[in-house]
C-alpha positions as CSV (number, residue, x, y, z in Angstrom):
1,M,18.1,-21.5,-7.9
2,I,16.9,-17.8,-7.9
3,Q,16.0,-16.5,-11.1
4,L,16.9,-12.7,-11.6
5,F,13.9,-11.5,-13.4
6,P,11.4,-12.8,-11.1
7,L,13.2,-11.8,-8.2
8,L,13.1,-8.3,-9.6
9,L,9.6,-8.5,-10.1
10,Y,8.8,-9.8,-6.7
11,L,10.9,-6.8,-5.4
12,L,9.1,-4.1,-7.9
13,K,5.7,-5.6,-6.8
14,A,6.6,-5.0,-3.1
15,S,7.8,-1.5,-3.6
16,F,5.0,-0.4,-5.8
17,F,2.3,-1.5,-3.8
18,S,3.8,-0.5,-0.4
19,T,3.7,2.8,1.4
20,G,7.5,2.9,2.3
21,G,9.4,1.8,5.1
22,L,8.8,-1.7,6.4
23,S,5.3,-2.1,4.7
24,N,6.4,-4.3,1.9
25,I,7.6,-7.3,4.6
26,T,4.4,-9.3,4.1
27,S,4.5,-9.3,0.3
28,L,7.9,-10.2,0.2
29,Q,8.0,-12.7,2.9
30,Q,4.8,-14.5,0.9
31,D,6.7,-14.4,-2.4
32,L,10.4,-15.2,-1.4
33,I,9.7,-17.5,1.3
34,G,7.2,-19.3,-0.6
35,R,9.7,-19.9,-3.3
36,H,12.2,-21.0,-1.0
37,W,14.5,-18.3,-2.1
38,A,14.9,-16.5,1.3
39,T,14.2,-17.7,4.9
40,I,12.7,-15.9,7.8
41,D,16.2,-15.5,9.2
42,D,17.3,-13.4,6.2
43,F,14.2,-11.2,6.8
44,N,15.2,-10.7,10.4
45,H,18.7,-9.9,9.8
46,S,18.1,-7.7,7.0
47,I,15.7,-5.7,9.3
48,A,18.3,-5.7,12.1
49,I,21.0,-4.5,9.8
50,S,18.7,-1.5,8.4
51,Q,17.8,-0.6,12.1
52,V,21.4,-0.2,13.0
53,I,22.5,1.7,10.0
54,P,21.4,5.3,9.4
55,G,18.9,6.0,6.6
56,P,15.5,5.4,5.7
57,N,13.8,2.1,7.0
58,G,12.9,1.2,3.4
59,L,16.4,0.5,2.7
60,W,16.1,-2.9,4.5
61,V,15.4,-4.3,1.0
62,L,18.8,-4.0,-0.1
63,S,20.2,-6.0,2.9
64,L,17.8,-8.8,2.0
65,G,18.5,-8.7,-1.6
66,Y,22.4,-9.1,-0.6
67,L,21.5,-11.9,1.6
68,I,19.8,-13.9,-0.8
69,Y,21.7,-13.3,-3.9
70,G,24.9,-11.1,-3.2
71,Y,25.8,-8.0,-4.9
72,I,23.6,-8.6,-7.8
73,G,20.6,-9.2,-5.2
74,A,21.3,-5.8,-3.6
75,A,21.3,-4.1,-6.8
76,L,17.9,-5.4,-8.0
77,A,16.5,-4.3,-4.8
78,L,18.1,-1.1,-5.2
79,V,16.1,-0.6,-8.6
80,S,13.1,-2.0,-7.1
81,V,13.4,1.0,-4.3
82,I,14.3,3.7,-6.7
83,L,11.8,3.1,-9.5
84,P,8.6,3.6,-8.0
85,P,9.4,7.2,-6.8
86,L,11.3,7.9,-10.0
87,L,8.2,7.0,-11.9
88,V,6.0,9.2,-10.0
89,L,8.6,12.2,-10.7
90,V,8.2,11.5,-14.4
91,I,4.2,11.1,-14.1
92,D,4.2,14.4,-12.3
93,G,6.5,16.1,-14.8
94,I,4.3,15.0,-17.5
95,Y,1.2,16.2,-15.7
96,R,2.5,19.5,-15.2
97,E,3.1,19.7,-18.9
98,V,-0.4,18.8,-19.9
99,K,-2.3,20.3,-16.9
100,P,-3.3,23.5,-18.9
101,H,-5.0,21.5,-21.7
102,P,-8.9,21.4,-21.1
103,W,-9.2,17.8,-21.9
104,V,-6.9,16.8,-18.7
105,K,-9.7,18.3,-16.5
106,G,-12.3,16.3,-18.1
107,A,-10.3,13.0,-18.0
108,L,-9.7,13.7,-14.3
109,R,-13.3,14.5,-13.5
110,G,-14.3,11.2,-15.3
111,I,-11.6,9.2,-13.3
112,S,-13.0,10.6,-10.2
113,L,-16.6,9.5,-11.1
114,A,-15.4,6.2,-11.8
115,I,-13.8,6.0,-8.2
116,V,-17.0,7.2,-6.8
117,A,-18.8,4.4,-8.6
118,I,-16.1,2.0,-7.5
119,L,-16.7,2.8,-4.0
120,L,-20.4,2.8,-4.1
121,N,-20.0,-0.8,-5.6
122,V,-17.9,-1.8,-2.7
123,C,-20.3,-0.2,-0.3
124,W,-23.5,-1.8,-1.8
125,S,-21.6,-5.3,-1.7
126,I,-20.7,-5.0,2.0
127,L,-24.4,-3.7,2.7
128,Q,-25.7,-7.1,1.0
129,R,-24.0,-9.2,3.6
130,P,-26.0,-11.3,5.8
131,S,-23.9,-10.2,8.7
132,F,-25.0,-6.6,8.1
133,D,-27.5,-6.0,10.9
134,Q,-29.0,-3.0,12.4
135,R,-26.3,-2.1,14.5
136,A,-24.1,-2.0,11.4
137,W,-26.5,0.5,9.8
138,L,-26.2,2.6,13.0
139,I,-22.3,2.6,12.9
140,A,-22.2,3.2,9.1
141,G,-25.0,5.9,9.4
142,G,-23.3,7.9,12.4
143,A,-19.8,7.5,10.5
144,F,-21.8,9.0,7.3
145,L,-23.0,11.8,9.5
146,L,-19.8,12.8,11.0
147,M,-18.2,12.9,7.8
148,M,-21.1,15.0,6.3
149,T,-20.2,17.8,9.1
150,R,-16.5,18.0,7.9
151,R,-15.5,19.2,11.1
152,V,-14.4,15.7,12.4
153,N,-11.1,14.1,11.1
154,I,-11.7,11.1,9.0
155,L,-9.0,9.1,11.3
156,A,-10.9,10.1,14.4
157,I,-14.2,8.9,12.6
158,L,-12.4,5.6,11.8
159,G,-11.2,5.1,15.2
160,L,-14.8,5.8,16.7
161,A,-16.4,3.7,14.6
162,A,-13.8,0.8,15.5
163,L,-14.3,1.5,19.1
164,V,-18.3,1.5,18.9
165,G,-17.8,-1.7,16.8
166,L,-15.8,-3.5,19.5
167,L,-18.3,-2.3,22.0
168,V,-21.4,-3.5,20.3
169,Y,-20.2,-6.7,18.7
170,R,-18.1,-7.9,21.8
């Protein structure tokens, strides 16, 4: 038996941590199939339905909600799809109101410095792995130097680093 509140939470989690479209499939598959609330056929049918009807790809979740719990499931899926962008709009409205205050600039600077510290921590933990050899240092250094020029697109740097890594570690 499907419980409504946990279903809503799983749908919300998938919506909040996805980038839109079909990117929430894996999260929902893990949660809903793992609890036997949905089958792989439910996912296949809901994606097929969303490809046939007009509108954004992210609305496939409504079909899934309907297939697993009828109109109530579709309504919960609709809430989970609408709530994240609505929350972003509310936060944007609040930010526009408090943006002129001097404490906001300081808070954002503190947050950005914390993000830099987190990134440095992640980089340090990757560098400490035994599999990080001299070739990895060269790839990382080359990517860093390309980023410092600010003339090369970050996506091009990532693609180039992936290609070099493929060739070097093959």
